[in-house]
Structure formats: structure tokens, C-alpha cells
Steps between C-alpha positions, in 0.01 A plus 500: 500500500632828411536787740222688323251223548589470864425867559166482315397188684588659833290806424201291395522294816524812712187646338309178563591499868394862543160430342436213736587708802252773395219245457562357847489843665164583342349164604627540853336842525174360365500222755569752779212718381263205505621379840436831672176642361398850614221476757266801518370517855171675557528828682407453863200704615521620855167599655547785744230499765374847598594609850233419757257781570553610862197468720404841628341484842290813551591686816192611685504715810305360793153642523446731796300355783156658485401702802207334679178697464387578853268788582365680804151653503356762731187356662263645762662841452804685368865406560772757554808449285818595685858580405632199691376184669355646820279765654794734582544567125325778313172436322561538125170375361176313552382166371127561482239245592458246222828589328784250458876534456773259391735391779868519399680447833462441870693599810658213692450671836136600470182391329508783252511465122640730233266587214483699179274794583207485254511761220851597606864406440575514872520218751369489856418271789174372648433282800370145490420513873161661461144407420512756221730292279453174310777307320446302180781259414792350690679785675778258600612494137571874507866607552571633848759745626569731793405864449784696660386859433385557856229759576567831672314542833212749523354672810210707632589740780260690730617857552182624680415516870208259443518123478417363157356181352624365163308267268547252347726332749335626820807698606480716813733801488565692817541877496825680438584523869587128497743550211797395711353152522411480128141420588376771264651331195422175319651320204242418234477339160445716193135580441216735588429569869236694692591701812247556786526734798419310820482818715215662305141382557394259227864430418483665160717410206745785464723388216570238235862420415635301206817331622783403265827315562756707692242762597411642843159667525487766774157569648517866609131604526259357759123463485452856621708650223792581725835445336829404658852461380681173546783539752 
């Protein structure tokens, strides 16, 4: 074989080997593609639950306790309404016979009740210890308290030389000459009083006095019209 033929044969053989190698690479890639197919996974759907609705508990204020409805009625006559729970307090009104008033309080030390004065915005006190009052309802359900605005004392003083008689109350007042012994003076509750001269025949009424808290009424004229100054 000549050198030329050897070279040609070598080239042909080399070309054949290269062609085989290319065919094997393509087949190998095809087998790999078939062995690992592409899998298309479905998109996952995530359901998001809405946040729970908070339970709103309504806040309600406690209802006020209703005040019991208790009334006092004037029966058999009129009832004086006073500034405080007792006779030593000033009269500030009248609960007339047949009229009623709502009780709003009571004094713990006395059987007196506090009322709304009818047809007025003021308050006053009336006594339960009388035949002139009648209670409707349970007075024990009414709030009680101690009234601490104490009354001012009031007096009637005899400044004449005659002994005097005071009504109501049946008070005997000696003449001014017994002043040192305070027998010509008496402490009274607020109200209207009549003064009588015991040294004049018939014991005439010589004066009416309307007593208020803290007041001293001086009787200076006797039944004969003679006046005197208080020492």
C-alpha cells in the first residue's frame, strides 16, 4: 500500500468514527429526555379563612334603684310643715287636710319624715306622731339620716308687773320683779301664741306673738295698757 492510500484510508476511518460518536450522543440525550419527563404540578390553592368576628358585649350601666313611693296625707285637720324634724324648728308651710305629699327621707332619731312640699321645689318635715297624719306605703323602705342643723332656741319674756298666761302650752310667766329667778321667761317652740293678763278681771288677751327660731318676744304692755321696759 502506498503512503497516499494509507493517508486516505486513515481519514475515511476517522470520519466514520466521528459520525458514530455524534449518533450516540443524540440517542443518549433522547433517552434522558424520555426518562425524566417534565411534570406540571397544579398550582396549590390556599384558602385563607377570614379573621373571626369579635363578639361585642354591650356595656350597660346598672339601672338606678327606684325610690319607693310612700306618701303622707293630712287627715282630721292640717299639718304644719317645719324646717327640721321637730317642733323647735320654724313652720315653713302647711299640708292641708286631704292633701298628700311624697316622703323622701326620715330622721333616725325621731318619727318625722321629710317631704316635697306640694306645689313647691322646697322640702320640709312633718310628724308621724299625730292623729292628723296617715302613711301609705312602707316607710321603712325610705332612706334615713340624722338631721344635724339644730334649731335656735326661742323665748317669751314678761316685762310687765302683772303675771301672764301663755297659750298654747299653758305657760305661767311671773312679773318682772322675779326676773332674777328667770320665772318670767319661758322657752317655746316656733308658732303663734296668745298672751293673757292674770291680774286684770276676766284675764283678757293682751297680745298675740308669732315666734320664730332664735327670737325672744318681750311682753311690755299689760292688760291695763301700762307699758314697761325690760330690765
